[in-house]
Structures are given as structure tokens and as C-alpha cells.
C-alpha positions in Angstrom: 36.3 4.3 -12.3 35.8 7.5 -14.8 35.8 5.6 -18.2 37.1 2.9 -20.1 38.2 2.0 -23.5 38.5 -1.4 -25.4 41.4 -1.4 -27.5 40.9 -4.9 -29.1 43.6 -6.6 -27.3 43.4 -4.6 -23.9 41.2 -2.6 -22.0 42.1 0.8 -20.5 40.6 2.2 -17.3 40.7 5.7 -16.1 40.0 6.0 -12.4 38.7 9.0 -10.5 42.2 10.5 -9.7 43.0 10.1 -13.5 45.3 7.3 -13.2 45.4 4.7 -16.0 45.2 1.0 -15.6 45.5 -1.5 -18.3 44.3 -5.2 -18.2 43.3 -8.2 -20.4 39.6 -7.5 -19.8 37.2 -5.6 -17.6 34.4 -6.9 -15.4 32.4 -4.4 -14.3 30.9 -5.7 -10.6 30.2 -2.2 -9.5 26.9 -2.4 -8.6 23.1 -0.8 -8.9 24.8 2.2 -9.9 27.3 0.7 -12.1 29.5 3.4 -14.1 30.7 0.6 -16.6 27.0 -0.4 -17.4 26.5 3.4 -18.1 29.1 3.6 -20.5 28.5 0.0 -21.9 24.8 0.1 -22.3 23.7 3.6 -21.7 20.6 2.6 -20.8 19.7 5.3 -18.0 19.1 4.9 -14.3 17.6 2.2 -12.3 13.9 1.6 -12.3 12.6 3.0 -8.8 10.2 0.4 -7.5 8.2 2.8 -5.1 9.4 0.8 -2.3 11.5 2.1 0.4 13.5 0.0 3.3 14.4 1.2 6.8 17.0 -1.1 8.3 18.5 -1.2 12.1 19.8 -3.8 14.4 19.3 -4.6 18.1 21.6 -5.9 20.7 19.9 -9.3 21.5 20.1 -8.3 25.2 17.5 -5.4 24.6 15.2 -8.0 22.7 12.4 -9.8 25.0 12.8 -13.4 25.0 9.5 -13.9 23.1 11.0 -12.0 20.2 13.8 -14.0 19.7 12.8 -17.3 17.5 15.8 -18.4 15.7 14.3 -18.0 12.4 13.0 -15.2 9.9 9.6 -13.7 11.0 7.9 -11.9 8.8 4.9 -9.3 9.3 2.8 -8.6 6.1 0.2 -5.8 5.6 -1.2 -3.5 2.6 1.6 -1.6 1.1 4.2 -2.6 3.7 6.0 -5.4 5.7 8.4 -5.7 8.5 11.1 -8.7 9.1 13.4 -9.5 11.7 15.8 -12.1 12.2 19.0 -12.9 14.3 22.3 -12.0 13.0 26.0 -12.5 14.1 25.6 -15.9 15.8 22.4 -14.6 17.4 24.1 -11.5 19.1 22.1 -9.0 17.1 18.5 -9.0 15.8 18.3 -7.4 12.4 15.1 -5.3 11.5 13.9 -4.0 8.2 10.7 -2.1 7.6 9.6 -1.8 3.8 6.6 0.2 2.8 5.5 2.2 -0.5 6.7 5.7 -0.7 7.4 8.2 -3.5 10.3 9.4 -1.8 13.7 9.3 -3.7 16.9 9.3 -2.6 20.0 8.1 -4.1 22.5 6.3 -2.2 22.6 3.8 0.8 24.1 5.9 3.6 21.0 7.8 4.3 19.1 8.3 7.8 15.4 7.6 7.7 12.8 9.4 9.6 11.2 7.6 12.7 8.1 9.8 12.1 7.7 8.6 8.5 8.1 4.9 10.0 5.7 5.5 12.6 3.1 7.0 10.2 3.3 3.7 7.9 2.9 1.2 10.7 0.4 3.0 12.8 -2.0 0.0 12.3 0.4 -2.6 12.6 0.4 -5.2 15.3 1.4 -4.2 18.7 4.4 -6.1 18.7 5.9 -4.5 15.6 4.9 -1.0 16.8 6.8 -1.8 20.0 9.9 -3.2 18.3 10.0 -0.1 15.9 9.9 2.0 19.0 13.0 0.7 20.2 14.9 2.1 17.4 16.2 5.9 17.3 18.0 5.8 14.2 17.4 4.0 11.0 19.2 3.7 7.9 17.1 4.3 4.8 17.5 3.3 1.0 15.2 3.2 -1.9 14.6 0.0 -3.6 15.4 -0.3 -7.3 15.9 -2.7 -9.9 16.0 -3.0 -13.8 14.5 -4.6 -16.6 16.2 -8.0 -17.5 18.2 -7.5 -20.5 19.9 -10.3 -23.0 23.2 -8.4 -23.4 25.5 -7.1 -20.8 28.8 -7.7 -22.8 30.6 -6.1 -25.5 34.1 -7.0 -26.8 36.5 -7.4 -23.4 34.0 -5.8 -21.0 31.3 -7.6 -19.3 29.1 -6.9 -16.1 28.4 -9.3 -13.1 25.9 -9.2 -10.4 23.8 -6.2 -9.6 25.6 -4.3 -12.3 24.2 -6.8 -14.9 20.6 -7.7 -13.5 20.0 -5.8 -10.3 16.9 -7.4 -8.3 14.7 -6.4 -5.4 15.3 -7.9 -2.2 12.1 -10.0 -1.9 13.9 -13.3 -2.7 17.0 -12.5 -1.0 18.9 -13.5 -4.2 21.3 -10.7 -5.2 24.5 -12.1 -3.4 23.5 -15.5 -4.7 23.1 -14.6 -8.5 26.4 -12.8 -8.2 28.2 -15.9 -6.9 26.6 -18.0 -9.5 27.7 -15.2 -12.2 31.2 -15.7 -10.8 31.3 -19.3 -11.1 30.0 -19.4 -14.8 32.4 -16.7 -15.6 35.4 -18.1 -14.2 34.8 -21.4 -16.1 34.2 -19.9 -19.3 37.5 -17.7 -18.7 39.5 -20.6 -18.1 38.8 -22.4 -21.3 38.8 -19.3 -23.6 42.5 -19.3 -24.3 42.5 -15.5 -24.0 39.3 -15.0 -26.1 37.6 -13.1 -23.3 34.8 -11.5 -25.7 33.9 -15.1 -26.7 33.9 -16.2 -23.0 31.8 -13.2 -21.9 29.2 -14.0 -24.7 28.8 -17.6 -23.6 28.7 -16.6 -20.1 25.8 -14.1 -20.5 23.8 -16.7 -22.4 23.9 -19.2 -19.8 23.0 -16.4 -17.2 20.6 -13.8 -18.8 17.5 -16.0 -18.6 17.9 -17.3 -14.9 18.7 -14.0 -13.6 15.8 -12.4 -15.7 13.5 -14.8 -14.0 14.8 -13.9 -10.5 14.4 -10.4 -11.2 10.7 -10.6 -12.2 9.9 -13.2 -9.6 11.2 -10.8 -6.8 9.0 -7.8 -8.5 6.1 -10.3 -7.9 6.9 -11.6 -4.4 7.1 -7.8 -3.4 3.5 -7.3 -4.6 2.3 -10.4 -2.9 3.8 -9.6 0.3 2.3 -5.9 0.3 -1.0 -7.1 -0.8 -4.3 -5.5 0.5 -8.1 -6.5 0.2 -9.1 -9.7 -1.7 -5.6 -10.3 -3.0 -4.3 -10.7 0.7 -7.1 -13.0 1.3 -6.1 -15.2 -1.7 -2.5 -15.0 -0.7 -3.4 -16.2 2.9 -5.7 -18.9 1.6 -2.8 -20.4 -0.6 -0.2 -19.9 1.8 -1.7 -20.8 5.3 -5.1 -22.6 4.8 -4.6 -25.2 1.9 -3.0 -28.4 2.3 0.2 -28.8 0.5 -0.3 -30.8 -2.7 3.3 -31.3 -3.3 6.8 -31.6 -1.8 7.5 -28.2 0.3 9.5 -25.7 -2.0 8.7 -27.7 -5.2 7.5 -24.6 -6.6 10.9 -22.9 -6.2 13.2 -25.8 -7.0 14.2 -24.1 -10.3 15.9 -21.6 -7.9 17.0 -23.4 -5.0 18.3 -26.4 -6.9 21.2 -24.3 -8.1 22.9 -24.4 -11.6 24.6 -27.4 -13.6 28.1 -27.9 -13.1 
């Protein structure tokens, strides 16, 4: 999409090949670098977090048996962490290394530098170093988000998912929030009798506080994962040494209990 216009009773979109498309409304579900958002809100580029992620996968046959727990394993350190878990019915192991860096490169289809990765994980646990050494090519992306906003709709145009509320990956909730958006938006559109502007307003009113809380909590978890010094000691004491005082997961019930029907 190059641009759109809201003509009151319909929306016109101009595509990159200069084709014009008309519809009753426009939902911008075009991600972090949303062109719909750029025209709708004009609030500049996303916020660069200072964290970079490297990702690769290993065929499970190349993974020693001791490295194959059927769960998510996270190795944490000051200003970096490494996580791995099985995918595709256990056929492959997903590897993600995240560390702090001032490097900036827009886009997702970028190859990382194994030397850079080795430097940041030079003092990591030997098992982590051995796993990282098995990968010759890594895909790299800069992690970005935005400040929460209360309004992402105007007239017959609205946003959904990362276009509305991009968040860091530390809670693994980007896709989940987009699906919740879609559920709420579909319900509001179904009862709007064609009044999309009203439906979009009701939709965002139901969503912006919850998605904003996820955005801010994800940032906080990123800092906790990458803590060092006394902060890391406090984290470890809370997570691993203190007896639980409530039902496991209770503190995150606001997130995992979902939304009202």
C-alpha cells in the first residue's frame, strides 16, 4: 500500500503498482513498519530497544541427547540471554540468542555476524558456546516496539496487531494480542450495522489498556532477563530460592486468563 483515503462512506487504497482498491473500511494489519499507521498517526519510526536477536534452527539429529528437553530452556546473563526449544513436532531445535547492541539495521531478512555473537557470549556456559558453534549462518533482526497509544483509529480506518501495539518478544505475546484484537474487532463489526467508525472506536477502547500493559511488561521482562550484579541476585532469589506463596502463574493471570467473551 502507498496511501489510502477515507471518503466518508468508503475507503480507497492505492497499491505500490498504482492500482486503486475500494472497500467499506481499512484494517491496517501490516506490522511494525505499518504504512497505514504512518499515514494514520504520523508518529515516526518504531522505538529501537537496543537489543538484537539472532535466530537459527538445528535438525534434531545434530543435537546431543542431553540438549533435547521437551521444553523451553533459557540461559540468562548480563545484557544477553540464549533460549532454545523444539519445533515442528520435535524435528528441529529453535535457537535464539539476544544481546544488547547499538547496531541498527531495518528489516527481517538480514544475516548476522557469527563473530559478533561469539564475542557477546564469550563468557557463557560451555553448553551454550557449543550450541552456538554448531551454526554457521544466523538471521538477525533489531528488536523494536512503540509506546502504548490510546487511539489507533480514525473514521473507517483502524490498526490491528503489531501495527497498533508492537511489543518486544519477552512475553511471546505478539501473535496472541493480534488474535485477541481480531476477535474483539470482528464482534464489534458484526453488530455495527455498517457504522465502522463506531465499531473501531469501541474495539480500541476495549484493547488499548490490555495491549499497552503487555507492551510495558515485555520491556520489563527484557531487563529482568538481562540483569547483572545485585539486580540479577534479586531476580534469582525471587525466581529460584523463595518458596511460592501463591498459586503458580497467579501473578500473570491477568494475561493468561484471556479476555471476556
